[in-house]
N, C-alpha and C positions, 0 to 999 in steps of 0.2 A: 298803378298800373306800372308794371314794368315792361323795359327793351329787350330783345332775345338776341343782338348783335353788338359788339364789344370794337374799336378801333386796332388794328393790328399794335399800335404800341400796349394798349392794356394787357391784350391777350399775350405781349413777351414776358411783364413782369408777373405776369399770372405764372406763365411758365418757368421762368429763373425758380418762383418760390416753391413751386412742384417738385421742382430740381431738387433745392435745398431739403426741403422733408426727406425727400427719398433717399438721398443719403447721409443727411446725420442724424434723421429717427428711424430709417428704414424704415420708411411709410410702406404699407399692404398695398396691392394696386386699386383694394376696393377703395380705401383710403384715402389714395389719389383723386381719384375717381370723384368719390365725395365735395373734395377741397376744393375742384376743378367746378362741378355744379355749381356748389352755392358763390363763389367767387366769380363767374359767368353771370349769375342769375343778378349781382351786384350789379359787376360792369355793363350790364344792360339797362339795369335801374337809374345808373348815371347819366348814359347816351341819350337815356329820356329824357332826362333833365338837364340837355345842352355841357353836362362836367364830367371831364375826362377824368378816368380810374384812380390816377395817380395824383389828382388833383381836388380830391372831392373833400367837402365837410364835414364840420362833425354836426351840421341838420341835414344835411342828404344822409349820413348814417343814421339818423332819429328818423328821417322820415321812412328810410327804407326797412327801419324795424317797424314803423306804424303799417306798412303795407303788407309787411307779415300779417299782422294780423288781422288784417282787412282782406285777404286772402285766404284767411281761416286756418293756415298752418299751426301746428302743433309746438308748446311751447317747447319741446327737447330739442323742435327743427330752429327757432328762435337763438336759443341759446349755441347752437351748436354753429348756423350759420354767422354772431355774431362773435363766436372764437376766432374764427376763418379769417373774419375781417380783422380781428384786432391781431392777431399771428402775422396775417398779412401787410399789414401796417407796420408791423415793428418789422418785420425785412425789409421793408421799402427804406425805415429810418436808419437800420443798421447798413444799408447800402447805399446811402446818401442820396436816393431819390429824392426824400422830403426828410424837412427839418421836427417837423408835428405828428402828433397823433389824430384824426379825427375819432377815434373812435376812444379817444381815455374819457373813463366819466359817462359812458352811456351801460347801461345796467340790464341784461335780459333778464326772465324770469327766474327768481330765486331756487336756486338747486346746490346741493351740497359739492365744491370744487373735485373731480377726480384726483386722486393722488398719482403722481409721477411712477412709473416704475423705476423701480432701482432693484438691489443686489443686497443680501446682506454681508456684511464683514466677512463670515468664513466661509460666503458663498467666494465671496475676492481672492478671497485666503486659497481657496480650493484652486479655481482660476489659475493664480501666480504659482503656484507650485506644480500642479499639473504641465506648466508651460518649462519651469525648471528643468523637472524632471525629463521630458521629452528629448532637451540638449544633450543630456548624459547617453539619451536611448539610442539616439540619433543611431544610423546603418553604415552611414556617407559622408562624407564632407559637404557637399552638397544640402543633405538633409539636416547638420547639423548647423549652416549659416540660417535655414530656411528659422528651426527652431530658436536659435537666438536672435532672428528678427521678431518673431512672433512674441517673446519674453521682452524684446525691449518695447515692443508698441505697445502692449498691455498693461506694461508697468507704467509706461511715461502717459498713455491715458488715463489710469488710474491715481496717479502723484498729482497731476496737472489739472486735469478736468478739460483739457481741450477740446475743441470740436473736432469730429472725426477729419473733416476737409484742412485743418489746423495741422492736425498730427501728420498727416501723411505728407505733406508737401513741406516741412521741416528741410528748412537748410543742414546741411554735412557740415558746415561751419558749427549748428548748434552744437554737436561731437566735441568740439575742440575748445569748449567756451573755459576759463580758468574761474569763470565766479559759477557760481549756486543758482544759475537763475538762466531761467530762456525766456529769448527775446520773440514773441509771437505777434504775429501783423496778423489779426480779425478781418471781421467786418467789416467794412467801410475803411479800409487801409488804416486802423486805428490800429496802435501798437501798444501791447501791454509786457509786463513783468511777470514771470510767473514762479516761482520758487519752483526745485526738483530737490529730492530727497536723495539720501545718498544712495538708494537701491536702485534711484531711478538713472541717478549719476553713472553706477557702477554698469548697466544693464545697457546702458546709449555705449558705452567704450565698449565694451563686449562687443555689440554688435558691429560698432566701426572697425576693431581690429579685423572681424573677420570680414567685411564687406571690403577695406582696403586690401585686406592680404589675399582676397579676391579678382583682386583689380577691376573693381567696380567703382571707376570715377566718374566725375560728374556734378551737379552741384546740388544733389539730394540726398538726404538722409537715408531715404528708403529707396534708393533705383528699382525702375522697372522699366520693362520693354514698355512701347504704349505711346501714343501723341506726349500726353502730357509729360513722359519722363520719368515720373513715380510712383510709387504704389497706389493706385484707385482706390476711391472708398469701396467700393463692393467688393472689390479682392479681399479686403481686410477684414469688412463686415461678415464675408465668409468663413476665412481661417477663425474670426473672433466663433463665430457658432460652433467650426469645427472643433475648435480646441472645448469650449463649455462641454459637447457630447462626452468628448474623450474625457473629462472631469467630473463626467456626471451628474452635471447641469442639465436643466431645459433646454437647450439649445433655441427652442420659439421665444423663448424669454430672455435672449439675450442679445443686446446690440450694442456699440459704439455709444450708442445717446445713452442706452441702461448704466452703462460705466463712467459716463460721465454724471447724470444725476445721482449714482453711488460714489463719487467724487464729492461733492456738493451736502449732502446727506449726512453722511459721514463724518464730512468737517464740521456741522453743527450740531449733527449729536455729539460732538466731545469738548462744544464747548466756542467754538469760532463764529465770531461777528456776522452778520447779513452779508454787511456791506462789505466786508472782504470778500465773503464768496462772490458779491457779486462784479466784484474788480474780477477776479482769478478767473471768472466764468466769461467775462467780455459783455456782459449786462449790460446795455446801454443806458437802460432803466429798471431801478430799484422793482417795480411791479412785477417784470418777469421773473425773476430773483426769489420772488414771493411766494411761489407754488411751494416753495418748501417750508412754508409758516408749519405746516402741521410737526415738523422737527423741532421746533423753535418749543411749539407747546407742550410737544411731550418733554420735553429737557426741562421745562418750567415745572411741567407735576413732578418729574422725580424731585427735584433740585425740593420743592414743597414736600413732598414725601420722605426724603433721607433726612431733612434737615430741620423743619419746624418740629420746633419741642413739642408741639399740642398731634401731630400725627403718628409722633412715636410712644402716645400715651395709652395703656391698655384699655380697650371699652370697659366701661362698668357692668359686672356683673349682674347676668336679669334675676329678677327675684319672682 
């Protein structure tokens, strides 16, 4: 049996989570509605047990899963709602609302885990090449600055794997560091150092020169009119989709979060350690980074195929 109403504080946490996935994952309206329904249903269940949503424990989560079965929900619904709860509680942890994850160790009905959306390396190259070409093709100084900004944003995102919220809110001081490192303040106020490639540093320097020449002062590397004072996540997501379309790529398949996935996937496929990628992405828990396990499995398969002596032996002729 579940309740139907949730306390105001629970609703606030749910809405904050939905805002995050809308901005950072470019989630569609239908996806947001599904997450909202799932989390409100769980919040009502917790309220019926006299437990506040952000203070629920593992037993309450397990009891909720049993309740779903008793109400006759399909295994796909179990998996979807457990996934929503896991993501929601990771969000609470990353934002300092709670220190533990009550969904840890709870398994839903087994099914192959969907792989994260990503891009092939040639697609990222096409995106970056198009962004660079548009700088030279710009018909005005304003157009050139806009193209330089887009080029800088895309180069930085692919070079660092930053969350889009971290990217658009970079301080202007990030452009003037003498070190090939970027200090990023992520979720929960946690800071991390992210290395910058030479191309990323060059893109930042070119954009910063154009920004300052235009008289754009202030604390932000990507200033913009508006309440925040810097480029919004939504504006960059639109610019990225427009760039993708001009590069001949399917715009509906590309978002800032997809480029973040590409950063992680391509690092791992070229030999990076999963723990290193975890630190670069700013994941508090290695389990979040383990969505890329398929990349490691493919790398292991290639290693055996390419280097094991038996793998290179020709198959015996049939008689």
